[in-house]
N, C-alpha and C positions, 0 to 999 in steps of 0.2 A: 502496499500501501504507499509506505513512504516515498520507496525507491521510485513508482510510478507516478505521484505525485509530483517529484522531485527533476526527473526524466521530462514529464509532459510541460513543467513549467519552463523548464529550460528551452525546450524547443519553440515553447511560444516564445521567449524572447528573444534566440537567434532570429526569429522571424520580424521581431520587431528592431533591431537589431540595436535595442540597447545596451546600458553598461552591465554585464551579465552580474558581476559581484553584488554591485548596490541593487539590483532587482531581488537578490537573491536576498538580500540583508533585509532588505523591507518586506518580503514574501514574507521572512520570519517573523519580522516584529507584528505583523497582524494576523498569523496563524496564532503567536504566543498571547497576545492581546484579545481575540476571541474566548479563547481559550481559559485564559486565566480570569479573566472579568467572570466567565458562567461559571468556574471555582470560584470564584471569590463569593457571589450572591449566592449559591447553593447553601456552602459550608456556614456563611454567615447565618442564615435563617435555622439551620439545624442546631446550630451552636446554639442560638436564641433560645429555641424550642428546647434540647437537652439540657440547659442550664451549663453547659461545660467551656470552662475555660481555656483550656489546650484546643478545640473544635472551634472556637473562635481566635485564637491564635493562629492557630494553622489559615482559619479564612484570613485573618489582616495579612497573613504571608501571603498570599496570595493576589490581595491587593498590590502588594508591593510588588508583584510580580508584573501586576500589570502597568502600572505605573512604569517599571523596567521595560516592558514591551514596549510603551509609548517613546522610551527612551533612545531605545534600539532602533526606532524607526526614525525619528530626529536625527540619531547619530550617523545612519547608514547616508540620509539624505543629505546631509552636509558633509562626510566625508568622499561621497560619492563626485563633490562638486568639482569641474578641473582647476588647475591652475592659475593663480591671477597674477597682480602687479604687487600686491599686497602678501601672498601665500604662493609664490616663486614654487615653491617644491609641492603644491597641493594640499588638499585638506585631510588626508585621508588620517592623521594622527586624532582626529575629534573622535575616531570609534572609540580610541582609549579614553577619552573625556568623557564619552556618552557611558563607557563602561564605569567608568571613576564614578559618576552620579549614581548609578545602578547599583554600587558596590556600598555608596554610604547610605544608600535608603534601604538598604536590606540590613544594615548593621543599625541604624535607628529603629527600626520596628522589632530587631530581636530586644534592643534597651530597653522599647517601652512596656514590648510584654515582658520581660523580666520580671520588672517591677508589677506589674499586675499578677501574673505567676505568685510573688513573694506575697501581696494581698491574701490571695486566694486558699495559701497554706495558711496566714493566720487566722482565716474564717472559712475554712472547708464546707462545701457544699455539695450536694447527691447530686449524681451526672445520671441522666437520665435518656438511656438510650432505647430507642426503637427502630421496627426492621427497617423505615426508610431510612435514620442514620446509618445504619450500616451501609443500605446500598448505594448512599450516596457517598460516603467513605470510600469502600471499595471502585464503585465505578472512579472515584477520584485519584486516585492511584493507578489505574489503566490510564487515564487520560493524561497523569503526569510521564508515566513511563514511555507512552507514545511521545508525549512532549520531547522528553529528553533526547531518544533517538532520534527523533528529526533535527533537534538543534545538533545533536553530535554530528551526522549528515552532515550535513549544510556547512558547518564550521570548518568540517573536511573540505568541502568542496572549495571554499572559498577563502580556506586561511583565515577565520575571524576568531581570533582570541574573545571577544565580545560574545560571540554566538557559543566559543566553548563556554564560560562562564555561564551561560543562562542555561545549558546544559547541566553543569553540574546543581546549579539551582534547583533544577527541575526534579532532579533524581535526591536531593537532599529533603524537595516535597515528599516526595514517596517515601522517604525514610521516618519522616517528620508525622506523617499521616498515620504509618504502621503504627509507631509507636503511640500515638490517642487511642487508635482500635486495641491497643494492648493494656492500656490504663484502665478504658471502658468495661474492656472483659476480667480485669481481675476484682474490679469493685463489684460487676456482676455477682460474680461467684463468692467472694471472701467479704466486700461489703466494706473494704479499705479503701477512703476517699483519698486516692492519690493523684485526682486531678492538677493540682495545683503544682506539685511534683515534677508529673509529665509536663507540663506547660515550662516550668522553670528549666527544664533539661532541654526541651524543643528553642526556646529563647538565648539559651547559652550556644547551642549548635549553631544560630542563626548567624547571633554574635561573631561566632568564632570563622563562619564562611563569608560574613562580610568583611572580615578587618582581613584575612588571607587574599580575597579578590582583591582589596582596597593596594596591597603590597604589590600584587602582581603588575596592576595598571602603574604603580606608582615609576614602578623597572622600566615598564614600556615607559612612560612619559620624558623618566629620563635618560633614557638611552641604555635600553636593553643590550647585552652580546649577543649578536648573531647567533643564530642553531649552528653545532658542530657540524654538520649534515653539507650545510650550505657554505661554510668555509670552509671545508674539506674540497667541494666541488669543485671551487673558485682555483681553488689549489692545484685541484689532480688537472683543470682547461689549463693554468697558467704553464705548469710544468711541461704540458706537449704542444706547446707554442716550438715550431722549428725555429734552427739560427741563433734563439737569442742565447745569450750564456745565463741568465738566471732573472731571478724579481726578489724585492725585497718591499718594506712596508706597506705591506695590505692593509688598508684601512677602509672599513665598511660602516654607512650610515642611514639608519634606517629615516624614512620619513611616513610611516607607517607600513600596514603588512603588504602592499604590493608595489612598497616604493622605497627601492633600494639603490643608492649609490655608492660608488666605492671607487679610491685610488691607488694607485700602485707604480713602484719602480722599475724599469725592466732594463736589465743587464744588455746591452749590444757591443759588438767589435766596433772600435775609435775609426776602425779604418773606413765605417759605412757612409755615404754620403746623404744628406737630410732625404733626399728623395726615397730611396729604400731604406730609411729606418720611419719615414714616417708612415709610408705604405705598411709595415711590418705593425706598426702601432693604430692605425685604421681598422686592418684584418682583427689584432686583438680584442678593438673594442666592438667592432660589429659583432662578433663572434657571442660577446659577454650580452648584448644588447639584443640579440635575436636568441639566444638559445638557454640565458638564464634569465631574462628581464631586469639585469641589473645596467646601470649606465656608469660605465667605468672611463676613468682618465686617468691617460698614461705618462708617467717621467720619464724619461732617458738618460741612463746613466753608461756614458761611454765607457770602456772599461779597455787598458791596451795588455792584450796579449803575446805581443811578440817582442819587447823589452827587457833587454835578460835582467839588467837591472832592477826593473819593476817589479819580474816577475818572483825574482829572490827574496824582494821586500814582502810582496802578497803571500809569498809560503813562510816566512816566516814569523810574520805579525800573526800570521792563525794560526801555528804551532805554537806560540807566545798564548797567545785566549785560548786556545784548546789547552794548554797547563793549567792558566787560570778557573775553569770550569768549561767542563764539553758541552754545555745547554747552552752556551754562549754563540751567537752568529753575530760574523762581521762582516759589513759590507762595504765598497766606495772609499776602497785603500788609496790611498794615491798621494804624491809627495808634493811639495811646493819649498820653491826657494826665498826665504824672508829675511830679504837681507842677508848678514853673513850666514845667519842658520838654514840650515837645512830640514824638513819638517816631515813628518808623515802623518796624514791625515786618516782617518777612518768612522765608520757606526759602528756604534755597538749597541746589539740587543741584547738586553741583561733581565733572565726572569724577574719575575715579580720578591719583592720579600727576600733579596738574593744578601748572604749573611755581608759580603762586604760593603763597603760606601765606595759611589761614584772618586773619589779622592785615592781611595787605598789601591781601586783596580788600574786608575793612572799612574800612580806610585810604581805599581811592578809590572806593570808592561813599561813604564819608562828605564827601569833599574836590567830587563832582558834585553830591551831595545839596546843597550847601550853595550850590554856583552857581545852580542850574536852579530849587531849591524853597524853599530859604530856609533860618533855622534849625532844621531838625528833625535829631533824634538820631538814629544807627541804632543798630539790634539785629538781626544776622543768625541763625539756628538756620543751623547747613547740615550736610544729610545727604550722603552718601557711599552712591549706591546701585551696586548691580555687576550692576543686570537691565536697564540700556540697551542 
């Protein structure tokens, strides 16, 4: 049923030639809006009839889900807008903002019903469970399972963290509703009035889920590390480029789920003319854009491969660096005449939280250079990357 619904919707949107991602996001938001509104009304009514605060807490959770669906709709509408003068990288990050608002709403509802449940614990009341109450709660579980799976499938199709969060929230509702049924059953069998305690558990779970989602969206807005598989795929593409010597300083910037920019330094033979270098760089950037959906900018680093003195310096510097730390990566090794001084300059990529300071590393490299290469002064540009 879900696959049929998704396939049919995708076919219709392709005929209309609309933005598929925004259309799917809005479609999921509308499905969630209708189903959550229906669940809210039905649970609120049976909560009032039965006098159960846990059922009413569950109903208010569905109300927050209804508002969440509205925020999802707004989020996908704005994130689908094209780039403009004020937002040259597009509006896709607004999806994270709408997800953050949804998370704040979930947390607020959780705190509200935390206090309500405390009041019910202090003043317990009997829960009246009727066959209609049981039927509605069971149906709500089935609807929420369907909704969660639907969000999950659409989220995977369009790579949406907002819909992943919505899917998790739907399954959370399944667990809380099952807990409500258990508390009603226990009271019916034993007479123990545990409704307030169950409501308290539900409230705590809602608060926890909301705080977890807030943390995830804060990470996204701050600039989260790209997925390792995406990094590995980019490295695989770069390693397979013919004729280049190597690459370094791969940086990745994301401005939304499907808006990725990157930059990299490409090492080439310094005997290449500008036309050949430009053509090779164009090929790399085109391949990234076409096959990976990434806008890549390449910087050229010419490397001297045939000067014997340069090659000796390259080899010895790499040996020195490896003697200090095997995980160090060195690039852009070059020499420079500065007045009476001869200098060796290079960039050094240092792992995070390495035990030696930059000054200690420089001092050790300088000491070994004097022993092996002579009176060269060392100048190191330190790089700290978190994509390794």
